[in-house]
N, C-alpha and C positions, 0 to 999 in steps of 0.2 A: 504494500500500500504506500502511495506517495505521502510525503510529509507535508504537502500543501495542496490546496485545491482552489481553483478560480471559477466562480459561477457568476452569471449575469441574469438580471430580471428587469422587467418593466416596472417603473415606480414613479408616481407623480409626473406623468406626461414625459418621462425620460427613461433613461436606463441607469441601473445601479450595478456596481460590481461588489461581490463579497469574496474576500480572501480568507479561507480557513487554513490555519497552519499549526504545526506541532512544534512546540518550544523545546529547548534543550532539556527541560525537566520532564518532557513527555506529555505535558498538558496541551490541550487544543485551545486556540484562541481565534478571534476573527477581527478583521478590519474591513471597512466598507466605505464606499464613496458613491454618491449619486449625482444626477444632473447631466449625464452624457446624452448626446443626441442619438447615438447608435450603439448597438450591442458590441460592435467591433471596438469602438473607442473605449467603452467600459472595460472590455477584456484586456486591451492593450495597457490600460492604466493598472489593471491587476498585476501585470508583470512588473510595473514600476514599484508597486507596493512590495512585491516579493524581493526585488533587488534592494530596496531600502531596509529590509529586514535581515540583510546579510549578517551572518554570525549569530542570529537569534533563532533560526529554524533548525530543527533536528534533521540531519541528513543520514538516512540509512546508508551504511557503508557500501551496499551493493548498487545503490543508485548512481554512483560516480566511479565505480571500480574500474571502468574501462577508459576513463578520461586520460588523454595524453598530456604530456608536459606543455606542449604548444597550446592545446585547448584550455588548459588551466591558466596559463599565462594570459591568454586573451580574455578569459572570464574575469580574472583578477583586475586587469587593466580597465576593462569596461566598467566594473563595479566601483572602482576606486579613482577613476580619472578626475573626478571633481575635487579630490583631495590633493592632487598633484599639480605643480606648476607645469606649463606646457613643456619646458625644457627637461623636466624630470621624466615625463612620458616619452619624449624623444630619446633621452639617454637610456632608459630602461629597455626600450624597443631595440635600439641599436646594439646594446650588449647582448640581448637575448637572441638576436639574429645569428650571433657567433656560436650559439649552442645547438647547431644543426644536428650534431650527433645524437642529441636527446629529444629533439622535437617530437618525433613520432612514437617514442617509448611511453608506455603507460606509467603514470606517476608512481603507482604502487610497486612497479617492477624495477625502478631505477635504484642502483646500488652505489655504495661508496666508490667501487671500482669504476663504474661508469662516469662518475663525477671526476675522478682523478684522470681518467683517459681524456676527458674533455679539456680539463685544465692544462694537461700536457701539450695540447695543441696551441696554446696561447703563449706568445713569446715573452711579453713583459710582465713584471710583477704587478704593475697597476692594472693590466688587463685581467690577470688572475683574481686580483682583489675585487674588481668590479663584477666579474662573473659570479664569484662566490657570494657577493652581497645580493645580487639579483636573485640567484637561485635560493638563497636563504629566505628572502622575502616570500617567494612563491611557496616554499615548503612550510613556512610558518602558516601561510594561508591554507595549505592543504591539511595541516593538522587541525586548524581552527574549524575547517569544514568537515572534519572527521573522515577525510578520504584516506588518510594514513595516520598512524599513531607515532611515527618516528621519522626524523629527517636523515637521509643518507649523508648529510653534510656534517653530522656530529663528529665523525672521525677524520674529516678533511682538515688539513693544517691551515692555520690562518697565515696568509702570506704577508710578511712585513717588509717595508721598504728598507733599503740599505742604510738610510739615514734614520736615526731615532726620532727626530723631530722634523716637522714640515719646514720647507724652506720659506722663510719670511723675508721679503724684500721691501725695504723702506726707501723713501725718497728724501734726499737731503733738502734743507731749506734753500740752498743755492740752486738746486735743480728745479725746484718748484718755481722759484722766482724767474729762472731762465725760461721756463716754459711759458709763464704768464707774459713776460716781457716780449718774447718772440711772437706770441699770438697777437698781442696788442700792436706790435710793429706791423704785422700783416693785416691789421684792422679786422681781425677775427674776434669780434666782441663776444659772441655767444660762447665760443670755445674758451675764451679767457674767463668769463663769468662762471662757466661750468667748472673749470679748473679750481676756481676759488671755492665753489660750493663743495666739491669733492674733498678738497684739502681741509676744510673746516667743519665737515659733518661726518666724514667716514662712511657715507652711504654708498651702496653699490651703484655702479654705473646705470644699471637698469632702473633702479629706484629714482635716480636723479633725472633720467630722461622721461620717466613716467609722471613727473610732477606737473600739476596743473596750477593755474593761478589761484584756484579755490583753495589750494593747499598752503598758500602763503598767508600768514597772519602778520600784517605789518605792525599792529599795535603790540603784539607779544614778541615780535621779531623771531618767528618760528616757522618751521616747515613741517607739515603733516605727511608722513609716509604711509600710504595705504594701497599702493599699486606699483607696478613696474612695467617697463617696456621690455618684452622678451620675444625670443623666437617662438612662434606658435605652431610651426609645422616643419616637416622635413624639407620643404622647399625654401627654407631660410627666409620665410616671410615673418615680419614682426608685427606685434600688436600689444595693446595694454592689457595686462592681466593682474591677478591678485599677487600679493607679495610672496616671497619665498616660503615663509612660515608665518604662523600667527604672531610670533614674537617680533616679527619684522614690522608690524604695524606700530608706529611710534611717532612721537613728536620730538623734533630736534631744534634747539635754539641756535641761532646763527649770530655771528658778530655783526656789529653795526656797519662795518665797512662792507661786508658781503651784502647786507640789506641794500645799501646804496647802489651797489653794482647791479643787483636784481631790478631795482627801480629804473635802471637805464634801458631795460629791454622793452621791446614792442609787445603789447598785450592783445594783439589782434587774433592770436591763436590760442586754443585751449591749453595746450601743453606749453610750459615755460620754454623748453628747449625743442620746439617742434621742428627746428631745422635739421634735427637728427632723427631719422626714421629707423635706424638700427644702431646697435652699440658699437659695432666694429669701426664705424667711420671715425669716431673720436679716438679710439684706440690706435688706429693707423696714424692719425695726425700726431698724437702724443709720442708715439715711438719714433717718428721722424725727427723729433726734436731732442728727446732724452731717452734714447734706447738704453736698455731693453725694457724699460718700465711699462706697466699697464695700469689702467684705472684702479684696479683692485689694490695696487700698492699704496694708494692714498688711504685706503681703509686700514692697512697694516700700520702706516705712519701715524694716522690719527689715534689708533688705540695705544700705540707705543708712547706717543707724546703725552696723552692723558695720564697713563700709568706712571710715566717717569716724573710727572709733575704732581703726583700724590693723589690723583683721583682714584677712588676705591673701585675694585673690580665689579661690584654690583652695578654701580652707576655706569661704568664703561660698557658693560654687557647690555644694559638697557638702551644706551645711546646707539650701540651697534645693531640692536635688534637680535642679539644672540644670547645663548645661555651662558651662565658664569663658567660652566665647564668648558665650553667651546673657547671662550676668551683665554682661559688658563692654558688650554692645550695648543691653541692656534695663534692667538694674537699677542701673547705676552712675549715680546722680543727684547732681551736685555741688551740695550745699547750701552756704550761706554759711559754716557751721562748717567744712566741708571746705576751702573756699577759704582761710579764715583759718589753718587748720592747715598748709596747703601753704605759705603765706607764712612762717609761723614756721619750718618745716623748711628752706626756702630760705635764710632769714637765718642759721640755725644752721650749715648746711652750707658756705655760701660767705662767712661773716663775715670770715675772715682771708685770703681769696684776692684776688689782683690788686690 
């Protein structure tokens, strides 16, 4: 017997859909909605209800025992696409394409040996890491859906980069000034203002390019970050979408000098930096002046500068729109100035002890 059932009926001059489903505890419940013009519309909405109940419906093991890894991946992406940024969907899809060895194998039949055979075909450590991550997500979903009770990844080694810490590249004040001066000499006002915004807010390039004039609060001297300009499909087309994570939605205060620069710009377009329709344009321009830097280096520089000037990690993480753990692991880059400050603090704290 199926763990859910969709029925339709006429009601109040329209059609109603009733979804009966078996919960994980074995109890049966119902959800319904009415007001549809046709039975087909009502039935189609019933499937939407089923999809929204993902993880709440009891699935008999035999119902999905024949599902292949490729079918499960497509099911997972369809049901969770609204949770992911478009770039994440593209990234997951591109990684999974490289798992052709396993695409047509049944999920329940895939073993650790199969996974290792696939990973051996990948050349770089980063490619192995990405594949292991995507397969891990899919198998966690398989366990959640009760398709299998164990992941074949449990005995697969975690591939670590040769470097213990991620490479963090910061931009010197001299290079930032060089970039701004060069852009202004070229009368590239928008790029110069964008540079100042990135350098003094630490926001991602997509977040900066997604800013609209409604996000600027001149009285509070702040910018509200609630969306970003990102690639929306495999054709490298760009559009405005939600932020990377819920933590990314935040308000950042900007210096008065940057506010004055923003006020110089034309307000005839909804996005502040509408001259840029994709992130790569500014990146290319920046690298032509201060190679090999990228816009994300402003983010590293911003975090490092705040931390070296005594701003606490919780505040820095809130301003970056990241978790405290991410800031500790990724953005805390000990520059020479931070080392010198630590030495002075140690001398002051322990000067009269022992």
